[in-house]
C-alpha positions in Angstrom: -17.0 -50.0 40.1 -18.5 -51.9 37.1 -15.7 -54.4 36.9 -16.2 -55.5 40.6 -19.9 -55.9 40.4 -20.2 -58.1 37.3 -18.9 -61.3 38.9 -21.2 -60.9 41.9 -24.3 -60.4 39.8 -23.6 -63.3 37.5 -22.9 -65.7 40.3 -20.2 -68.4 40.8 -21.4 -70.5 37.9 -20.0 -67.8 35.5 -16.6 -67.9 37.1 -15.4 -70.9 35.1 -12.7 -70.3 32.4 -15.2 -70.2 29.4 -17.5 -67.6 31.0 -14.5 -65.6 32.2 -13.3 -65.4 28.6 -16.7 -64.2 27.5 -16.8 -61.6 30.2 -13.4 -60.2 29.1 -14.7 -59.9 25.5 -17.7 -58.0 26.7 -15.6 -55.6 28.7 -13.3 -55.0 25.7 -16.3 -54.2 23.5 -17.6 -51.8 26.1 -14.3 -50.0 26.3 -14.0 -49.8 22.5 -17.5 -48.2 22.1 -17.1 -45.9 25.1 -13.9 -44.1 23.9 -15.2 -42.8 20.5 -18.3 -41.5 22.1 -16.3 -39.5 24.6 -14.1 -38.1 21.8 -17.1 -37.2 19.7 -18.6 -35.4 22.6 -15.4 -33.4 23.1 -15.1 -32.5 19.4 -18.8 -31.5 19.3 -18.1 -29.2 22.3 -15.2 -27.7 20.5 -17.2 -27.1 17.3 -19.8 -25.2 19.2 -17.4 -22.3 19.8 -16.6 -19.6 17.2 -13.0 -19.1 16.2 -11.4 -16.0 14.9 -10.7 -16.1 11.2 -8.8 -12.8 10.6 -8.0 -9.5 12.3 -6.9 -6.1 10.7 -6.9 -2.4 11.1 -7.4 0.6 8.8 -6.2 -0.8 5.5 -6.6 0.2 1.8 -9.8 -0.7 0.0 -8.1 -3.5 -2.0 -6.5 -5.0 1.1 -9.7 -5.0 3.1 -11.8 -6.5 0.3 -9.3 -9.3 -0.2 -9.6 -10.3 3.4 -13.4 -10.1 3.3 -13.4 -12.2 0.1 -11.5 -14.9 1.9 -14.0 -14.7 4.8 -16.9 -15.0 2.3 -15.3 -18.1 0.7 -15.2 -19.9 4.0 -18.9 -19.0 4.7 -19.8 -20.1 1.1 -18.0 -23.5 1.5 -19.9 -24.4 4.8 -23.4 -23.0 4.9 -23.8 -24.3 8.5 -21.4 -21.6 9.7 -22.3 -18.2 11.0 -20.1 -15.1 10.4 -19.3 -12.5 13.1 -17.8 -9.1 12.5 -16.4 -7.5 15.7 -15.2 -3.9 15.4 -13.4 -1.6 17.8 -13.4 2.1 17.2 -14.6 5.5 18.3 -18.1 5.5 19.8 -20.9 7.5 18.2 -23.2 7.5 15.3 -22.3 8.7 11.8 -19.5 8.5 9.3 -16.2 7.2 10.7 -17.5 5.9 14.0 -17.3 2.2 14.9 -20.9 1.3 14.1 -20.7 2.9 10.7 -17.5 1.1 9.9 -18.7 -2.3 10.8 -21.9 -1.9 8.8 -19.8 -1.0 5.7 -17.9 -4.2 6.1 -21.1 -6.1 6.3 -22.5 -4.3 3.3 -19.6 -5.4 1.2 -20.2 -9.1 2.1 -23.9 -8.8 1.4 -23.9 -6.7 -1.7 -20.6 -7.8 -3.4 -20.3 -11.4 -2.2 -24.0 -12.3 -1.8 -23.7 -13.6 1.7 -27.2 -13.7 3.3 -27.6 -10.9 5.8 -29.0 -13.3 8.5 -25.7 -15.2 8.4 -23.8 -12.2 9.5 -23.8 -10.7 13.0 -22.1 -7.4 13.7 -20.8 -6.5 17.1 -19.5 -3.0 18.2 -17.0 -3.7 21.0 -16.1 -0.2 22.1 -12.9 1.9 21.7 -9.8 0.4 20.2 -6.5 0.5 22.1 -5.2 2.9 19.4 -7.6 5.8 19.4 -7.3 6.9 15.8 -7.4 3.4 14.3 -10.1 0.8 13.7 -9.7 -2.9 14.6 -11.8 -5.5 12.8 -12.1 -9.1 13.8 -13.7 -11.7 11.6 -15.1 -14.8 13.4 -16.7 -18.0 12.2 -18.8 -20.4 14.3 -21.6 -22.9 13.9 -25.1 -21.5 13.6 -26.8 -21.3 17.0 -23.5 -21.3 18.9 -22.8 -18.4 21.4 -21.4 -15.3 19.8 -17.8 -14.6 20.5 -17.1 -12.3 23.4 -15.0 -9.2 22.4 -12.1 -7.8 24.4 -12.5 -4.7 26.5 -9.6 -2.3 26.1 -8.8 -0.1 29.1 -8.5 3.3 27.2 -9.3 6.8 28.5 -9.5 9.4 25.8 -10.1 12.1 28.5 -6.6 11.6 29.7 -4.8 11.8 26.4 -2.0 14.3 26.2 0.8 14.8 23.6 1.2 14.5 19.8 -1.8 12.9 18.2 -0.3 12.6 14.7 2.5 13.8 12.5 2.0 13.6 8.7 3.7 14.8 5.6 2.0 17.8 3.9 1.3 18.6 0.3 0.7 22.2 -0.7 -0.4 21.6 -4.3 -3.7 22.8 -5.7 -5.6 19.9 -7.3 -8.8 19.7 -9.2 -9.9 16.7 -7.0 -11.9 17.0 -3.8 -11.3 14.2 -1.4 -14.7 13.4 0.3 -13.3 10.4 2.0 -15.4 8.0 -0.2 -12.6 7.3 -2.6 -11.7 3.7 -3.6 -8.8 3.5 -1.1 -10.9 4.5 1.8 -14.5 3.8 1.2 -14.7 1.0 3.8 -13.2 3.3 6.5 -14.1 6.9 5.6 -13.6 9.5 8.4 -12.2 7.0 11.0 -9.2 9.3 11.9 -11.5 12.3 12.3 -14.0 10.4 14.3 -11.3 9.2 16.7 -9.9 12.7 17.0 -13.3 14.2 17.7 -13.9 11.5 20.4 -10.7 12.5 22.2 -11.3 16.2 21.9 -14.9 16.1 23.0 -13.9 13.9 26.0 -11.7 16.8 27.2 -13.2 20.2 28.1 -10.0 22.0 29.2 -7.5 21.3 26.4 -6.2 23.1 23.3 -5.3 21.7 19.9 -2.0 22.9 18.6 -1.4 22.6 14.8 2.4 22.9 14.1 3.2 23.5 10.4 6.6 23.1 8.9 8.0 24.2 5.5 10.0 21.7 3.5 13.2 22.4 1.5 11.1 23.0 -1.7 8.2 24.7 -0.1 7.0 28.1 -1.3 6.3 30.9 1.2 3.3 30.3 3.5 3.1 26.6 2.8 3.3 25.7 6.5 0.3 28.0 7.3 -1.8 26.6 4.4 -1.2 23.1 5.6 -2.1 24.0 9.2 -5.3 25.9 8.1 -6.4 22.9 6.0 -6.3 20.7 9.1 -8.3 23.3 11.1 -10.9 23.5 8.3 -11.4 19.7 8.5 -11.8 19.8 12.3 -14.4 22.6 12.1 -16.5 20.5 9.7 -16.4 17.8 12.4 -18.0 20.2 14.8 -14.9 21.2 16.9 -15.1 24.9 17.8 -12.5 27.2 16.2 -11.5 28.7 19.6 -9.8 25.4 20.6 -7.1 25.7 17.9 -3.7 27.3 18.0 -1.5 27.4 14.9 2.3 27.5 15.3 5.1 27.9 12.7 7.6 25.1 13.6 10.3 26.2 11.1 11.9 24.4 8.2 12.4 20.6 7.8 13.5 18.4 4.9 9.8 17.9 4.0 6.7 19.9 4.7 4.6 18.4 7.4 2.1 19.1 10.2 1.9 17.9 13.8 -1.3 17.8 15.8 -1.0 18.1 19.6 -3.5 18.0 22.4 -2.4 19.8 25.5 -4.2 21.2 28.6 -4.9 24.8 28.2 -2.6 25.8 31.1 0.4 23.9 29.7 3.2 25.5 27.7 2.8 25.1 23.9 4.4 21.8 22.8 6.3 23.4 19.9 8.3 26.7 20.0 7.2 29.2 17.4 10.0 29.7 14.9 9.1 33.3 14.2 9.1 34.9 10.8 9.8 32.8 7.7 13.3 33.3 6.2 13.4 35.5 3.0 13.5 34.0 -0.4 16.9 33.8 -2.0 15.7 33.2 -5.6 12.6 33.1 -7.7 10.3 30.1 -6.9 7.3 28.7 -8.7 4.0 29.1 -6.8 1.8 27.1 -9.1 1.5 25.5 -12.6 -2.1 25.3 -13.9 -3.4 23.8 -17.1 -6.1 25.6 -19.2 -8.5 22.6 -18.9 -8.3 22.7 -15.1 -8.7 26.5 -15.0 -11.9 26.0 -16.9 -13.4 24.9 -13.6 -14.4 28.0 -11.7 -13.7 26.7 -8.3 -10.2 25.5 -9.3 -9.5 28.9 -11.0 -10.5 30.8 -7.9 -8.2 28.7 -5.7 -5.3 29.3 -8.0 -6.0 33.1 -8.0 -6.5 33.3 -4.2 -3.2 31.4 -3.6 -1.4 34.2 -5.5 -3.4 37.0 -3.9 -2.9 35.7 -0.3 0.8 35.2 -0.8 1.4 38.7 -2.1 -0.6 40.1 0.8 1.4 38.1 3.3 4.8 39.0 1.8 4.7 42.6 0.6 8.3 42.6 -0.5 7.7 39.9 -3.1 6.7 40.5 -6.7 4.6 38.2 -8.9 5.4 36.9 -12.4 2.8 35.1 -14.5 4.0 33.1 -17.4 1.3 32.3 -20.0 2.2 29.4 -22.3 -0.2 29.3 -25.2 -0.8 26.3 -27.4 -1.0 27.0 -31.2 -3.0 24.1 -32.7 -3.0 23.5 -36.4 -6.3 24.1 -38.1 -8.5 21.0 -38.6 -9.3 19.8 -42.0 -13.0 20.5 -41.6 -12.2 24.1 -40.5 -10.1 24.6 -43.5 -12.9 23.5 -45.8 -15.3 25.9 -44.1 -12.8 28.8 -44.4 -12.2 28.2 -48.1 -15.8 27.8 -49.0 -16.6 31.4 -48.0 -19.5 30.2 -45.9 -19.4 30.5 -42.1 -21.1 27.5 -40.4 -21.5 27.2 -36.7 -20.6 23.6 -35.6 -23.5 21.5 -34.4 -25.9 24.4 -35.2 -28.5 21.9 -36.5 -27.6 18.7 -34.9 -27.6 20.0 -31.3 -31.3 19.3 -30.8 -32.4 18.4 -27.2 -33.4 14.7 -27.0 -36.1 13.2 -24.9 -33.7 12.0 -22.2 -31.4 15.0 -22.4 -32.0 15.8 -18.7 -30.5 12.5 -17.7 -27.2 13.2 -19.5 -24.2 14.1 -17.3 -23.2 17.8 -17.2 -20.4 18.3 -19.7 -17.0 19.5 -18.7 -16.4 23.2 -19.1 -14.3 24.5 -22.0 -10.6 25.2 -21.4 -10.0 28.6 -20.0 -9.0 31.4 -22.4 -5.7 32.2 -20.8 -5.3 35.6 -22.4 -8.7 36.8 -21.0 -8.0 35.0 -17.7 -4.7 36.7 -17.0 -6.1 40.1 -17.9 -9.0 39.5 -15.4 -6.5 38.5 -12.7 -4.5 41.6 -13.4 -7.6 43.7 -12.8 -8.6 41.9 -9.6 -5.1 42.2 -8.1 -5.2 46.0 -8.8 -8.5 46.2 -6.9 -6.9 44.4 -4.0 -4.1 47.1 -3.9 -1.5 44.8 -5.5 -0.1 47.5 -7.8 1.3 47.0 -11.3 4.9 47.4 -10.2 4.5 44.1 -8.3 3.2 42.1 -11.3 5.0 41.0 -14.5 3.3 39.0 -17.2 5.4 37.0 -19.7 4.2 35.0 -22.8 5.8 31.9 -24.2 5.0 28.9 -26.3 3.4 25.8 -24.8 5.6 23.1 -23.2 6.1 19.8 -25.1 3.1 17.4 -24.8 1.1 20.0 -22.9 -1.8 22.3 -23.8 -1.9 25.9 -22.6 -0.6 26.5 -19.1 -0.3 29.4 -16.7 2.6 29.6 -14.2 2.7 31.8 -11.1 6.1 32.8 -9.7 7.3 34.7 -6.7 10.3 37.1 -7.2 12.3 38.6 -4.3 13.4 42.2 -4.7 16.5 42.6 -6.8 16.4 39.2 -8.3 15.9 38.4 -12.0 12.7 37.2 -13.5 12.4 33.5 -14.5 13.3 32.7 -18.1 10.3 31.2 -19.9 12.6 29.8 -22.6 15.0 28.1 -20.2 13.3 24.8 -20.4 13.6 24.7 -24.2 17.3 25.7 -24.0 18.0 22.9 -21.6 16.4 20.4 -23.9 18.4 21.7 -26.9 21.8 21.5 -25.2 23.9 18.4 -26.1 24.2 15.8 -23.3 27.9 15.6 -23.8 29.6 19.1 -23.8 32.8 17.8 -25.3 33.4 18.7 -29.0 33.8 15.8 -31.4 35.7 16.0 -34.7 36.1 13.0 -37.1 35.1 10.7 -34.4 37.7 12.0 -31.9 37.2 14.4 -29.0 
């Protein structure tokens, strides 16, 4: 339209060759200036939208912080940008739920990377499409731009049915209590449990089946202990005990548990394998160091493991091997012994200081294994585990270890374990062929 109007407005006197050339120059200049303005407008429009920087699920602490570090670097390099953290996870308040998880991510960026809190916006976007997983999206956009719109996953926890999870089980007694705040999980503690509780509480007419399996190297009752450990965790999450059913699934290559959610009127998802097969040889139930046994809670768990197993399997006997370390006397102790004067260590120097209350509580002394095993023997007798079912053996300490206490289970008619067997194995030559004068 503009090109047709210019000659009319200018009149016929401008239609000569010189004026026509000038007109063409003006038109070319107009076109040159109009194109960049349009491109700048389009680029500006694109810059006003936030873009997703990264996306991840429930990862280890190191992996998550590495991704958050990269996100922080981008925000540090361009202070005109705003950061958005969108998280999908179980709804609710408290540890493990979506709002808690996204705030932990934000807390890392603020406290560890010094990103201003006002430059970070957190958005809880509802349940993830995988109910027992968290999904995190990191977005970056110019300040003042509209916040990104999260997806809406069409999930229905009230309709879930089937196996929720299968995991390998570990039946060892440890002196470490996992509170979910360890280094590998402290940005996503309790997520799995929160997702499970969300599903179970969405269903009022379902049961939770815990199927336990023994592994090839499992000791008797391992499957039940693994299943009961799962139940204890669910009870702490507020799930009533009457919703659980424990099933023995049988023996597999490795010990494991399966967690199923089924309507109450459905058949159990796993067939009960019945009684555990009898032991065919002696097996070690536990191996405990004297330092660990100095902790009362750990010592009680070790003893209760032995007591509960003997109760559950009345045909088994127990053997306790006590391996005692014989340390050489210290030089200072030798001087005290030869001087004829008995001195109590730290008798004078152990004076409470002004800030003694602020000092951490010292670790307990190693357990006296001789006294401990005598105490266990008395407790077992009180629990009707008679002396004919208990044998106590003594041996020297294992190489590179302090005093230890081993518990063994012995089937009727089978020999006791040989405490010296390990030393005999180490002393045997690697090559059994005799060599004389360099020739076999």
